[in-house]
N, C-alpha and C positions, 0 to 999 in steps of 0.2 A: 516266319519261317521260310528258309530258302527253297526254292524249287530244285529238284534233282532231275537232270536230264538222263535218261536210260540210253545206254549205248549197246549196240548188238555185239555179241561175241565176235563175229566176222569183222566188224569195224575195229574193235579193239585189236585183234590180231594182225590187222593190215596197218595199224598206226604205231607211230614211235612217239614215245613220251620222254621227257628229260627231266627229272629221273623217271625210269619207268613206274608204273603204277600197277597195283593189284586190281583184278577185275572181280567184283563180287555181286552176283546177281544183277547185272546190268549197270551196276555203279562203279565208277572208277574211284578207287581209294589211294590216296598219296601214302607213300611209304616215308618213314623218316630215314634218311639216307647217310645219317652219321657224321661224325667229325673226325678229327686226325687219329684218335685211338681206334675207332671203329674201322676207318680205312686201313690203318696199319695192320690191325689184326686180320682183316679179311685178306690182305695182300700176303702176309706172311703165312697164314693158313693155306692159301692157295699155292703158294711157292713149295711149301713143305709137302703137301699132298701130291702135286705134280711130281716132285723130286722122288718121292717114296712109294706112291700109290701105283705106279706102272708095273711094279713087280707082281702086284696083287691084281691086275687088270682094272684098277680103279682109276677113274677120272674125276675131275672136279670142274664145275662150271659156276661161275659168278653171276648172280642176278639172272638166272635162267627161268623164263616163264614156265610155270609147272602147272599142269592141267589138274583141277581138283574134280571137277565134274563139268557137265554141260554148260554151267553158267558161273563157274568159278576159275580163276587163274591166279595164282599166287606167285610172287617174285622173291623167293627166298635169297639170303645173302649168298650161301653156297648149297650146291646139291653135289652129292657123291653118287656116281653111277658106275655100273660095270658094263663093259661091252661098248660097241661102237654105236655112234649116232648117225642118222641119216642127214647128210647136207640138206639144208632147206627147210628142216622141221622148224615149225613156228614155236611149238611149246614141247616140253618133256611130258610125255603121254604115259610112260612107264613109272611104276614106284621107284624112287631113288634108293640107293642103299642106306642113305642117311641125309639128314638136312642139318645145316648149321645156320643158326640165326645169332647175330650179334646185336646186343641191346645198344640203343642210341640213348642219349639222355632224354629225349622227349617221348620214348616209348612207353605206352601204358600196358600194364600187366594184362587187363582184360582183353585188349586188342592182341597181344602176343598169345594168350591162351587160345583165341579163336583161330589165329594162324596155325598154332601148334596142332590144334584139333583138326583143322583142314588137312594138313600134311600126314598126320597119322591116319586119316580116313582113307587115303589113297594107297596104303600099304607101306609107307616108309616106317622101317622097324624102329628107328630112333630119330628124334629131333633134338639136337643139342642147342642149349641156349647159353650164350656166354656173356657176361658182363664184364667188358674191358676195364672199367674204372675199378671195380673191386677184385677183378681176376678170379671170379667164382664162375662155376659151370654146373649146369643141370642137364640130366637126360630125361627125356620124356618119352614114354613108350605107351602102348595100348593099355598096359597093365599098371601104369602109375608113373610118378615123377620121383627122382631122387637127386640130391646134390652130389657132384662128383668131387669128394674130398682130396682125391689123389690127382685131380686136374688132367685126367687121361681120358680122351674120347676113344671108345672102343666100339669096333664094328665087329660082329660075330662071323658073318660069312660073306666074303672071306675075311679071315682073322686079320685086322688092321687096327693099329693104334696111332693116335695123335697125341703126343706129350705136349700139353699146354705150357708147362713150365719152360720147355725148350723154346717154343715160339714167343713167349713173352720175353725171354732172355735176349733173343735176336731183335725184338722191337727195342728194347732197353739200350741196345747198342747204337740205335739210330735216333731215339728221341730223348732229348734231355728234359729234366724236370724245371 
């Protein structure tokens, strides 16, 4: 059995990892960083949210360290926030409006559920999970989970919608089979 070296939260926050890692109870956990479809979806979602979210006071951050508790920091693919951030903040400490996680081929559902549970525990109203290969999406909330058959990610307050079919159409214009 391999030995695990515990890292303090201060050491984690002062360090850079490439790619960045989650910090769970003193242990650094690698994240699956995805491939072309993952990257393309993350980029297009970010661009769409930047272009449309400003009217609602919504901003988006990619791979932003997000404080879960004293001993946990997650690095979601995308976090949507309202209001201004302070320059120099090491982690997002307030609950985001929503979180978007994009599945990578190596992701395991049990690990994704732990991440989703962590993000919901800090007050994120919704954690959206998108599978770029099947183009299916799910919304996870504290009251349960459901597949989004219309493939539209909806944020209640402020009212904001992200139409995945439009995002995937933009990706199809740039990536060939």
